[in-house]
N, C-alpha and C positions, 0 to 999 in steps of 0.2 A: 220554493222560488227560482228561477231559472235567471241566468242574468245574460245580457246582450252588451258586448262593447263595441262602442263605436270609437273607430281609430280617427287619428286627425287628420281631416282633408282640407285644402282651401276652399273655403266659401266665400262667394261674393258679399254675405250678411256680416263677414267679421268685420272690413274696415268699418261698415254703417253702426254695429255695434260699439267699437271702440270710439268711432266720434260721439256717439249719443252717450258715451261714458264719460268721455271729456267733459261735454258741456255742462251733464249734470251732477259732475261733480266738483263743480268752480266754488269758490266759498261764497256763501249767501245765496247761492240758488235755491237752496233747501227751502231756506227761509221765504223768499219771494215766493215760492211756487206754494209752499203751505198758506200765505197770507193769501192768495188769489183764490184757494179752494173755498175760502169764504165770502168769496163775491167778486163785482166788478170793483175796480179801484185807479185812481191815478197814480200817478209816481211819487207826487207829494203824499198821497195818501201813505202806500208803502213806507215812506219813510218816516210819516209822523207815527205812524205805527211800530215802528221797531227802531228804539233807540239805537240798538248796536248795528244797524245797517248803515254801513259807510256811505257817502254820498259818492264819493269817489271812485268806488265801485257799484253802485248801484245801475246806472244808466248802461254801463256795458255789459252787465250781466243779461239785464232784460231785452238789450238786444240780440245778444248771443241767444236767449232763450225762445224771442222770437222768430230767428233766424232756424233754430231747430222745430218752430213747427208745434212748442209748447205754449207760449202765450201766443195771445189775439189782439190786434191793436182795434178798437170800435171809438171809432169817430162820434163826436159829442155835437150834436148837431148839425149843421153846415159846413161847420168847420172844418178845413183841410189841414189845420197845424193842430189842432187840440184833439185829444182821443184819453177813453178810459184803457184800461188792462185788463183781458180776462183770461182764463185759463180754456185753453184750447180743447177738444176732447182726446186730442193726445195728449194734452197737459193732465187732465181730468184722469185718464187710463195711469198714469205713472204711479197711483195710488199702491197699487202691488209691488210693484218694484223698491219703492222705500217701504214698504212691509216688510218685503224678504230680506232688503238689507240692514234696516235696524234690528231684525231679529238675528241675523247673523250678529252684527257687529255687538250686542248683548249677549250671545251664547260665545265669543271669542273676541273679548275686549283687547283692544290694543293697550300694552303696556305702557305706564305712565297715561293714559288716558281718560283715568277716574272721573275727571272734572268737565269732560265733553258733554254737551248735550246733544241730543237726537238729530238736528241738523248738521251737525260736524261729525257724528258717526255715521251717519248716512253717506255724505260726500267720502269719507276716509275708504269706506267699503267700496263705491264706485271707482274713486280712484285707485286701487287696486286692479280693478277691470282695464282702467283706461290706460294703463303701462302694459309698455312694447312687450312680448314674449310671455307675459302672464298665463295667457290663454292658452298658449302653445305649450308652455311648459307643464301648465297643472294637467292637460288634455295629455302629454306624453307620461305622466307620471299615475294617471290612472289606473294602470294595470298593476296587478299584485305582488309584481317582481319589483325590489328597486333597482334602478338603472344608474350607469355611470356617466357623466356629463357628456362625453361625446357622442354616446348613444341617443342624447336628447336632441342633439344641434346637428344634425348630419346633413340639413339640407339649406343651412345661415352659410354665408361666407363667413370671412376671415373677422371682419368689423362690428357684424352682426351677433357673432358667436360671444366676442369679448362682452355685449350691451346684453345680451341673453344671460350670460354668466353671474353678471353685476346683478341684475334682475332674480336671479338664484337666490342670491345670497341676501338680497332684500326682504326676499319669499320666506326664506330660512328665518331672518330676524322677526319677520311678522307672524311667525309659525305656521304658515300654510306649507311648507316644505320643510324636512327634514333629511339627514344625511347619516351614515354610519361607514365604518372602514377607516383605514388609514388616509393619509393624505393622497397618498398615490393612488390608493383604491376607493374613492369614496364613491357610494350609492345611493342614491337620491330617490326619497321617496315623498309622496304627499300627505299630508296628516290628514285629520279628522276636521277641520279648518279647512286646508283646501278642498277636501272633497264635496264639503258642506256648502261652499260659495257657488258652486255651482247652480243652485236652486236661484241666487241672485243673478247669476248670468243666464241663465233660460228663460226669466222673466223680463230680464232686458232685451234680451234676442226676440222676444215675442214683441214688446213695445217697441224694439229700434225697426221691426220687419214689417211693422204695419198692424198689427193686433191691437187696435186700440178701442178697446171695447173698456168703456167707464166700468169701476168696480162697483157691487152692491154695497151699500152702504153696511158698515158693520152691526153686527147687534150688539147692542150697550149692555153691558152686564152690570154687578157692582161695584166692579173696580173703577170703572170709567164714573159713576154716581160717585165714589168715593173721592175720585181724584178732579173733579169740578168739570165745569165748562171748557177747560181750555186742553184736557189730554187729547192726546189722541192715542187711539188703541191699534194696537199691532197684533194680530194673529200670527203666531209663528209658524214655519214651512212643517206640511206634513212629513214623513219619513220617504214616503215613495216621492217624493219631489227632491230628494238630496243628491246632488252627484254623487256618484257609487262609482265604484269599479268591481271586481266580483267579490260578490259577498261569502269568501270561503271561511274555514273554520279559523283559518290563519288571521283575520280581520280582528281587531281587539274590542272584546264584547262592548266596552264602556263607549266606541263609535255608534252601537246600532241602541245603546242606553239612552245616551245623549239624544239620538234622534226619536226615541220616543218621548221624549220628556218635552221633546218642541211641540207635539201634537198639543199637549195639554196645557202648555203654559200661552196666557194671554200678558203681552207686555204691554206696559201704559208709560208714558213720559209726559210733563208738560213742557210745553216751549216758554223760555224765557220772558214771551211778550203773550197779549191775549191773541188768540186765535183769529186776529181779523179775517186664416186657417195658420198656425204655430210654427214657424219653420224649426229645422231640427238645430239645437244649439251645438256649435262644434265643440264648445265644454264637455256637454254631456255625453256620459258612459252609463246609462240608466239601470237599474234593476226592474225588472217587470213582472209582477207576480201573474202567474198562470195556472 
């Protein structure tokens, strides 16, 4: 295996990806999208079908998803004021993004988030990518050598440097980065979780930049049969799709073992209610088999 590392470079797609992550990580957005995967529904149907969905938030989220091109409004008859809601082709194409986000969340759960359900787990992962400086910092840390903080933020002004440092601490708390050394000589590195979230970012980049190809239905196996009709089957990402820096012998063996596990695990989870050309990702420093 040889490795090609893509250095961080400003790309027009970056802002579009971050905006997409901001909308899709909004609380309750995943539940609404999932409900509409079952078919066309009115706003009232969505509220009636999910007692957890608050009326105070539902309409603003629907407007945001409509503005993002995820939801389409379908007029009812000749009325200009009444309409049903349906997922657009772009909304249908979100399935791979949700699948990879949920797979990552299962592999690297948030401390204290044991009681979270699938929609909240997906939104938490997308929220990480929506936060400013996350992509830049993880991209810079994709190299094999730990880096000092000043090396990570040379292109930022003083105000952004302070914000980036706070983001770095937040990423450390979430387990995406780690530091070594003493206070004055800290060196930062991306963790296995920080590298693996690149798969989610890659899928989100493909979606945000127009790769709206609806995913083929997942093959239903014994796990789904046992879980019942309310289950959502998520196939975990393959090893070659993980965000990775150089795979030298210095990389922990457990990183590769965890990636291998992800190839074969099929995750399933039930929601609390009845289920009513890819651009280069700025995060990727991908390993290619040759």
